[in-house]
N, C-alpha and C positions, 0 to 999 in steps of 0.2 A: 305264107306271104313273104316276099323278099324284103330285105332290109330297105332297099330303095323305095318300095311302095310304102313301107312303114315310116321311113324318114320324111316323106312328103307331109305327113301330119304332125311331125315333131318340130318344135322350135325351142329356142332358148335353153333353159336349164334341163328340160327333158332330153333334148338331143345331146347335150353335153354329158349328162349322167349316163345315157345309153352308150355313148361313145367311150366313156371312161371304162365302163363295165366290159365292153368288147375289147378295148385295148389291153386291160389288165388280164383278160382271158387269152391274150395272144392270138386274137382272131386276125389271121393274115388277110382275109378278104376285107376286113374293116380298114386295115392299114393301107391296102391297095386302093380302096375307095378314097380315103383321106388324101393319099398322095395325088390323086387326079382331080379332086373336088376343092376348088379354091374357097368355097363357102365355109370350109372348116377352119380357115385361117384364124378368125377371131375366136372361135371355140378353143383352139389349141393355145392361143395366147392367154385366154381367160384361165385355163387350167394352170398354166405356168405361174401366173400372177397369184392365184389362190394358193397354190402349193408354196410359193415363196413367202407369202404373208403368214401362212400357218406355220411354216418352218421358222420364220422370224419370231413369231410369238412364242414358240417352243424354246428357242434359244434365249429369248428375253427372260422367260420364266426360269429357265435353267440357271442363268447367271444370278438371278435374285435368290433362288432356292439355295444355290451354292455359296451364298453369303457374299456375292460380288457387290460392287458399288452400284448405286442406282444409275449414275452417269454411264458406267460401263455397260449396264443392261440396256439403257436407251441406245447407246452407240451400237451395241450388238443387234438390237431390233432393226435399226435403220440399215446397218451394213448387210444383214442377212436378207432383208426384203429387196434392197437394191441389187445386191450381188446375185440373188436367186434369178432375177430376170436378166441381168447383164450376162451372167454365166451361160444362161440358156441361149442368148443370141450369139455369144462368142462360140459356144459349142456347135450351134447350128452352122455357122459359117466355116468353122474348122472341119466339121464332118463333111460338109459338101466339098470343100477344097481338097482336103486330104483324100477323101474317097474317090473323087473324080480325077485327081492328078496322079495318085500313086497306087490306087487299089481297084482300078477298072470299073469305077462307078459311073452311072449315068443318071443325072437328075439335077434339078435346080434348087436354089436355096429355099424357095417356097415349099417345095415338096418335102424337103428335110424338116423344115420348120413345123409344118402341119403334123407330120408323123411323130416327130420327137416331142412335140407339145403334149400329145396324148400319152406318149410313153413316160412322161414325168409323173403321171397320176399316182403311182404307188408311193411316191415321196411324201405324200400327205401323212403317212405314218410318223413322220418326223416330229409331229406334235407330241407323240407319246414319250419322247425322250425325257420329259420332265418327271416321269414316274421313277421314283427311287429304285435302285438296284436292277430293275428289269427293263426300264423304258428304253435304254440304249439298244436293247435287242430288237424291239419293235422298229425303232428308227433304222437300225442296220438292215433288218429284213425288208423294209420299204425301199431302202437305197439299193440293195441287191436285186430286188424284183424289178426296180426301174432299170437296172443294167440289162436284165433279160428283155424287158419290153423295148428298151432302146435298141437292142440287137435286132429284134423283129422289125422295128421301125426303120432302122438304117438299111437293113437288107431290102425291105420293100421300096423305100424312097430312092435308093441308089441302084436298085436292081443288081445287087452283088451276090456272089456265092458266099457260103458260110465263112470261109477263111478271110476273105477280103473285108467282109462286114465286121468281123471281130477285130482285125487289124486296124481298120478305120476308127472304130470305137476306142480301142486302147490308146492309140496315138493321140486322138483328139481329147479324150478325158484326162490323160496325163498332162497335156499342155494346159488345160483349163485348171486343173488342180494346182499345178505349179504357180500359175498366175494368181489364183485366189489365195494361195498360201503366202505368197510374197506380200500381196496387198494387206491381207489380214494381219500378218506379223508386224507390218509397219503401223497399222492402226492400233494393234495391241500395245506396241511399244510406247505410243504416245497416249495410251489410256482411253482410246475412243471406242474400241470394240474388242470382242473376244474372237473366237475361232470361226473359220469359214464353214467347216463341216459340222 
């Protein structure tokens, strides 16, 4: 049975979980389907919100375990949750703009948003950062795997070759990291939040 026939009977959480599994497995046919099917728009956003909230909880607990202030932990929780979603949108628009303007990509913002939303799924491992000594390895593994899934997502969404997809991702991610680091540093200086990453 093809995925399309199977998809007809799947809704809500089942469809999202199935999509996350296929995205994590780097299923190019799934990314191509998501690129062209606008019904995945809300699913992709749901993944980003869930990953952002879980990452924010991990950062909050990390500040508390690290003997940070409660106010700093609350600020970190709020900042991480808001920044997680805001960074996704910033990254989506940057990838679409950079990819189509400079690296021979063809695709609209919606296509990039849907594909990239599913590519965010491995970042859920960020919650494991609270485990002493080794948790950061799990969080790092999730982030690195999300870079791989992002590569497949961007390549499919913008119909790029390997080199152009990598260049699009590198330029866009660096820009988002710089913006996030500047905002995070300002918030940390005034004692409202901790780190971005």
